[in-house]
C-alpha positions, -999 to 999 in steps of 0.1 A, spaced: -405 708 478 -442 721 488 -456 752 474 -472 757 509 -442 772 524 -425 807 516 -400 806 486 -370 819 504 -341 815 475 -334 815 440 -328 779 441 -362 773 456 -378 795 431 -362 778 400 -373 745 411 -407 755 416 -407 771 382 -395 738 369 -423 722 384 -447 747 365 -428 736 333 -434 701 339 -470 706 344 -473 727 311 -453 698 293 -477 672 308 -509 692 295 -490 697 261 -481 661 257 -517 649 268 -534 671 243 -512 660 215 -516 623 224 -555 628 225 -551 647 190 -531 618 176 -556 591 189 -582 611 173 -565 612 139 -558 573 141 -595 568 146 -614 553 116 -639 578 122 -637 612 137 -642 606 174 -637 640 187 -662 670 178 -650 701 166 -651 719 202 -629 693 217 -604 694 187 -601 731 193 -599 729 231 -570 704 228 -552 725 201 -556 756 222 -544 740 254 -513 728 237 -504 761 223 -512 778 256 -490 753 275 -462 758 250 -464 797 256 -466 791 294 -434 770 293 -415 796 272 -424 822 300 -414 802 327 -382 792 309 -374 829 306 -377 835 344 -356 803 351 -330 815 325 -326 848 345 -322 826 376 -294 807 359 -311 771 360 -317 745 337 -355 734 326 -364 699 319 -364 689 281 -397 686 268 -389 652 250 -381 636 283 -414 646 299 -434 635 266 -418 599 271 -429 597 308 -462 607 300 -466 584 271 -455 556 293 -479 566 319 -510 574 300 -505 557 266 -529 528 272 -557 553 263 -579 537 234 -599 557 209 -631 546 225 -619 564 257 -626 596 245 -653 604 270 -624 608 295 -606 634 272 -627 662 291 -621 649 324 -583 645 316 -582 682 304 -601 693 334 -578 677 358 -547 691 339 -562 725 339 -573 727 376 -542 712 388 -521 737 371 -544 764 384 -541 754 418 -501 751 414 -499 785 402 -523 798 428 -502 784 457 -469 794 442 -482 831 440 -494 827 475 -459 815 487 -442 841 470 -462 869 483 -458 852 518 -420 854 516 -397 886 523 -368 868 502 -348 888 473 -344 870 440 -321 879 414 -350 883 391 -377 912 397 -403 900 421 -430 920 404 -421 904 370 -422 870 386 -455 875 402 -471 892 371 -461 863 350 -474 836 374 -509 857 377 -513 858 342 -506 822 337 -529 815 367 -558 833 351 -553 817 317 -555 783 336 -588 794 354 -601 804 318 -591 768 305 -610 753 337 -642 773 326 -637 765 291 -636 726 296 -663 729 323 -686 748 297 -680 721 269 -691 694 295 -722 712 303 -730 715 267 -726 678 261 -749 667 292 
């Protein structure tokens, strides 16, 4: 299902919101994964700014998931359990070793940019649609715009840390 098309039904909207939940779960799982690798390292590998960034990203993603789940609940659709996504993420990315921490910022940047682009496209698709949803359209758009803005701030935060490290 492409976000580039108009969103024309509750079913389509629910599925797209579920994709947002999956994106948030990936960000959260990746942040926890990097934090656990740092905790396992014999010496602290991550500087405090990166540790703070990862903790904030995980917390923000959990809040975003809750907000999206509230919208989906009003559409009477089911979300994907976090534990299932976490196992998939671990299988895909679990090979990261403690000496790979230079990639942590790039990984985080990619996650933030992907989420931002998704929400930006989803807002555009809903705005382009004249479909009526069983949830308040303004509430959906306000929620998505707010999440999109927070993702943009996350991209900026990661970028600033990367610039400081150069």
